C-alpha positions as CSV (number, residue, x, y, z in Angstrom):
1,X,74.2,178.3,-14.2
2,X,74.3,175.2,-12.1
3,X,78.1,174.8,-12.5
4,X,78.5,178.5,-11.5
5,X,76.5,178.0,-8.2
6,X,78.6,174.9,-7.3
7,X,81.8,176.7,-8.0
8,X,80.6,179.7,-5.9
9,X,79.6,177.4,-3.0
10,X,83.0,175.7,-3.1
11,X,84.8,179.0,-3.0
12,X,82.7,180.3,-0.1
13,X,83.4,177.0,1.7
14,X,87.2,177.2,1.2
15,X,87.3,180.9,2.2
16,X,85.3,180.2,5.3
17,X,87.8,177.5,6.3
18,X,90.7,179.7,5.6
19,X,89.2,182.6,7.5
20,X,88.5,180.4,10.5
21,X,92.0,179.0,10.5
22,X,93.6,182.4,10.4
23,X,91.3,183.8,13.1
24,X,92.0,180.9,15.4
25,X,95.7,181.0,14.6
26,X,95.8,177.2,13.9
27,X,95.2,176.5,17.6
28,X,92.6,173.9,16.7
29,X,95.4,171.5,15.5
30,X,97.6,171.7,18.7
31,X,97.0,169.1,21.3
32,X,97.5,169.7,25.0
33,X,100.5,168.0,26.6
34,X,99.7,166.0,29.8
35,X,102.9,165.1,31.7
36,X,103.1,162.4,34.3
37,X,106.2,163.4,36.2
38,X,108.4,161.9,38.9
39,X,110.9,163.9,41.1
40,X,113.8,162.0,42.6
41,X,116.6,162.9,44.8
42,X,119.9,163.2,43.0
43,X,122.0,160.2,44.2
44,X,125.1,162.4,44.5
45,X,123.3,165.1,46.5
46,X,120.3,164.0,48.6
47,X,119.9,167.2,50.6
48,X,116.7,168.3,48.8
49,X,113.2,167.0,49.6
50,X,110.8,166.0,46.8
51,X,107.6,166.0,48.9
52,X,105.4,169.0,48.3
53,X,107.8,170.7,45.9
54,X,106.3,173.1,43.5
55,X,106.9,172.3,39.8
56,X,106.7,175.1,37.2
57,X,106.8,174.6,33.4
58,X,108.0,177.7,31.5
59,X,108.2,178.4,27.8
60,X,109.9,181.5,26.5
61,X,110.1,182.9,30.0
62,X,106.3,182.6,30.6
63,X,104.7,180.2,33.0
64,X,102.7,177.6,31.1
65,X,101.6,175.4,34.1
66,X,102.4,174.7,37.7
67,X,101.6,172.1,40.3
68,X,102.9,170.4,43.4
69,X,104.5,167.0,43.8
70,X,102.9,164.5,46.2
71,X,104.7,162.9,49.1
72,X,106.4,160.4,46.7
73,X,107.6,163.1,44.3
74,X,104.9,162.3,41.7
75,X,103.1,165.1,39.8
76,X,100.8,165.7,36.8
77,X,100.7,168.9,34.7
78,X,98.8,169.8,31.5
79,X,99.3,172.7,29.2
80,X,98.9,173.6,25.5
81,X,102.1,174.5,23.8
82,X,102.2,177.4,21.4
83,X,105.4,178.4,19.6
84,X,107.9,178.0,22.5
85,X,111.5,177.1,21.5
86,X,111.9,175.0,24.7
87,X,110.1,173.9,27.8
88,X,111.9,174.5,31.1
89,X,111.1,172.7,34.3
90,X,111.7,174.5,37.6
91,X,111.2,173.5,41.2
92,X,111.0,175.4,44.5
93,X,110.0,174.7,48.0
94,X,111.2,174.3,51.6
95,X,115.0,174.6,51.5
96,X,114.9,174.6,47.7
97,X,115.4,177.9,45.9
98,X,113.9,178.2,42.4
99,X,116.1,176.1,40.2
100,X,116.1,174.5,36.8
101,X,115.8,170.7,36.8
102,X,115.4,170.1,33.1
103,X,114.8,171.6,29.6
104,X,113.4,170.0,26.5
105,X,112.8,171.2,23.0
106,X,110.0,168.9,22.1
107,X,107.9,166.0,23.5
108,X,107.8,162.5,22.1
109,X,104.0,162.3,22.6
110,X,101.1,164.2,24.1
111,X,101.3,162.2,27.3
112,X,105.0,161.8,28.1
113,X,106.3,160.3,31.4
114,X,109.3,162.3,32.7
115,X,111.7,161.8,35.6
116,X,113.7,164.7,37.0
117,X,116.3,164.8,39.7
118,X,116.7,167.4,42.4
119,X,119.3,168.9,41.9
120,X,119.4,168.1,38.2
121,X,122.0,165.6,37.0
122,X,124.9,167.7,35.7
123,X,127.0,167.2,32.6
124,X,130.5,168.5,31.8
125,X,132.2,169.2,28.5
126,X,135.4,167.7,27.4
127,X,137.4,170.3,29.3
128,X,135.7,169.4,32.5
129,X,133.6,172.6,32.6
130,X,130.0,172.4,33.9
131,X,127.3,172.7,31.2
132,X,124.1,174.7,31.6
133,X,121.1,172.3,31.2
134,X,119.3,174.9,29.1
135,X,121.8,176.4,26.7
136,X,124.3,173.5,26.9
137,X,127.2,175.9,27.1
138,X,129.9,176.4,29.8
139,X,131.3,179.8,29.2
140,X,128.9,181.7,31.5
141,X,128.4,179.0,34.2
142,X,129.6,179.9,37.7
143,X,129.7,177.9,40.9
144,X,127.4,179.4,43.5
145,X,129.0,180.7,46.7
146,X,126.8,180.8,49.8
147,X,128.2,183.2,52.3
148,X,127.6,185.3,55.3
149,X,124.3,186.7,54.1
150,X,125.7,189.9,52.9
151,X,125.0,190.6,49.2
152,X,128.3,190.9,47.4
153,X,128.3,192.4,43.9
154,X,130.8,194.0,41.6
155,X,130.1,197.4,40.1
156,X,130.7,197.9,36.3
157,X,130.7,201.4,34.8
158,X,130.5,201.5,31.0
159,X,132.1,204.1,28.8
160,X,128.7,205.9,28.6
161,X,128.6,206.2,32.4
162,X,125.9,203.6,33.0
163,X,126.4,201.6,36.2
164,X,125.4,198.0,36.5
165,X,126.0,195.5,39.4
166,X,126.8,191.8,39.0
167,X,126.7,189.1,41.7
168,X,129.6,187.4,39.9
169,X,132.8,188.0,41.8
170,X,136.1,186.2,41.3
171,X,134.6,183.5,39.1
172,X,131.8,182.7,41.5
173,X,128.1,183.7,41.7
174,X,127.4,185.1,45.1
175,X,124.1,184.0,46.4
176,X,123.9,186.8,49.0
177,X,122.6,184.4,51.6
178,X,124.1,182.1,54.2
179,X,121.3,179.6,53.7
180,X,122.8,176.9,51.5
181,X,120.5,175.9,48.7
182,X,120.3,172.7,46.6
183,X,121.5,174.6,43.4
184,X,125.2,174.7,43.1
185,X,125.7,176.4,39.7
186,X,124.3,179.5,38.0
187,X,124.2,180.3,34.3
188,X,124.6,184.0,33.7
189,X,123.4,183.7,30.0
190,X,120.0,182.2,31.0
191,X,119.9,183.8,34.5
192,X,119.0,180.6,36.3
193,X,120.3,178.3,39.0
194,X,120.7,174.5,38.6
């Protein structure tokens, strides 16, 4: 009888732990990430300011955290990751349209120190084509053309009769504004400027 009660208590204890874990979705075991970040001007393009720039962290196209950089470009941000495939860092502010400055898959620790450049440091593939910092591909990357302010788009009509419009004309992404931004490239796959 005593052995039966001990076995029953053990089973109830194990079932309670399993039920709590399932109900909480394993969230108890995920630590928040606290990033100490630094924004710097890209040495090849110093047109963008770092003071007071808004920093946004996105995961799977949802905002996880946001903050503002101080007058030296320093910022801190904290969030708790879930099941995001990557973490994308965007900035926007005075004379800086929303643009990607970095994308990471994982963090080395719960308190990483990270440095980002505005605009982001760019990489090219072996053919000399610009690579998107998010998908690391070049086939849908276009140079941004700032123009006379008129939105320019091409119209596409599918076989089913559906009409779509694209700002990509003659191998360029048309910004639709004459105000020149810090971003110089656009990835049509990820729909972002960098």
